[in-house]
C-alpha angles and dihedrals in degrees: 000000000000121000135207136172120285090223142358123275127197132215131194123194146102135280113257094219101032097036088216125137118252137187117205137183124194106202133184115274130213119251114285091009091112120196115325128180118211121196104211090188092066134068113280092246092060103031103088117091114176120208106241140111092267090063094047113113124183115246137166118267098347143048119262138188124200126185129215090272090056092251109148142193121193142191091035096143100097094047090046091050092052091048092049092041092052091046093244108155102169124046137138108219110198114190133165098218141047096255134056114242113264095215105176096343096258135080093250099098091052093046094048092050092045095051091041087056091049130231128260128210117225129212092243131097120245118237115210129197107233116199109229102181139014118277118189133185128186132193110179105300093345120099134183122184143171125203132177114269136162087227133050098249134172133195123182136176128188135178128195131172092231109097092218085070110016117150117346133174134176138169123196143176104228095200118149112328098356095112091058092049099041114024112013098091097043110114135216113265139200143177118254087227088063100048097085093042089056094047092049087056093051093256133116091025087142095042117121142150084269095065108026142038109244120195131190113188107303093346126096102211093190111097112253092023124231118353084214130017089242098035095133096057089043088052089052090054091049090053091049092054090050093048092048089049088069083082087082093231134059114272118222102208146087115271120202124194129182111181087331122160137192096281095052093048090048091053092045089057091049089049092050095050095041092075121050091206087068097066148359134213115242131179110245116238125195094273093052092046087061090056094052129086108259148128100250098101106113088197089068091053091254098137121180121232117223 
């Protein structure tokens, strides 16, 4: 069955790229409405930005949606990962700026507020995108791939010259509750050498040691260091889950990323859905629900409200 929030939750923060303040409310959504962004600072006729591959627009260092009127919303990946990781299928997201607040640079603040608000089951079946055959995209030494799988599985590998990161690889089954336990609190990261380059390009203007892990060679400049030894690769997996959530439905398959970023994963999603032979829509039964990311596992303290 589909799931939404039991009540609305609000967030205040800044956009990591714009540096501008933003107020955002995530509200319950009707069955089959999906995830929809609503720009309250724009005229009503242009304000609605639905989540779906048709709205995806390639952007540097973040994931962005644009509607037919040119209205956009960016840096949606952590929020989308939190929604997907908690198994929330319908929500209305109202914000007064073109960028989702970065908060602490992870999905944890979203997850904590969603679970505190409670989740509500809806009387509507859940449709899932089942991957039927491999789809692979490459860009230089970066690779993004989706394979058929009975589980929602993710494998990621990264390699950076800074010794604080180095080479990291991880593979996880993201069945019910795993996202919250394994990935949700892992923060975005960057190299100190890249900070000035990003800001010269008009990006990262709201970035700080409060919302990102910054490394310089073998040093972690962010106070407190890493939350996990392999926090960077775990964050890349968090990002990838949020990028794939732009599909508008859960994807049953195995995603593999090698040095992949938002743009490559977004293009992979479009390639998957461009050919009907690549996938099929299936109605999730109880057994499939247990194999999907979600917040319905009572053992993780993720109780549903009536």
